[in-house]
C-alpha positions, 0 to 999 in steps of 0.5 A: 417266621415271625409268627413262629418266633412269637409263639409260646415256647411250650407249643409243640412242633410237628414237622412233616419230615425228619430233617432235624439231623441234617438241619442241625448239621447245617446249623453246626457248620454255620455256628461250630462253637454254639454248644446248644446246637452241638448238644442237640446234634449229639442228642439227635444222633443218638435218637436216630442211631436207635431208630427213634424219631426226633419229632415232635419238638417244642418251639422254644427248643427250635428257637435255640437251635433253628438258625432260620428262627434266629435270623434278624432280617430278611437278608439274613434269612435269604442268606441262610436259605441259600446256604442250606439249599447248597448244604450236603 
């Protein structure tokens, strides 16, 4: 994750799967007061309702909405990963 954190914000992200909405729902459940995540979740909901993809993204955006990229320590990352694995 450190390599991703160190990338320039304008680098495009081409994920292999459309998990953006689920990942944002997870992030929102962990940080419900985070307005950046709430706004991104709304935008993604609109795109998906229109049948449009949410990808590609930009690493700068991912740094602001992806909790895994925000993890400060390995322990934080492991905690998040376990929580995400159990998220419906």
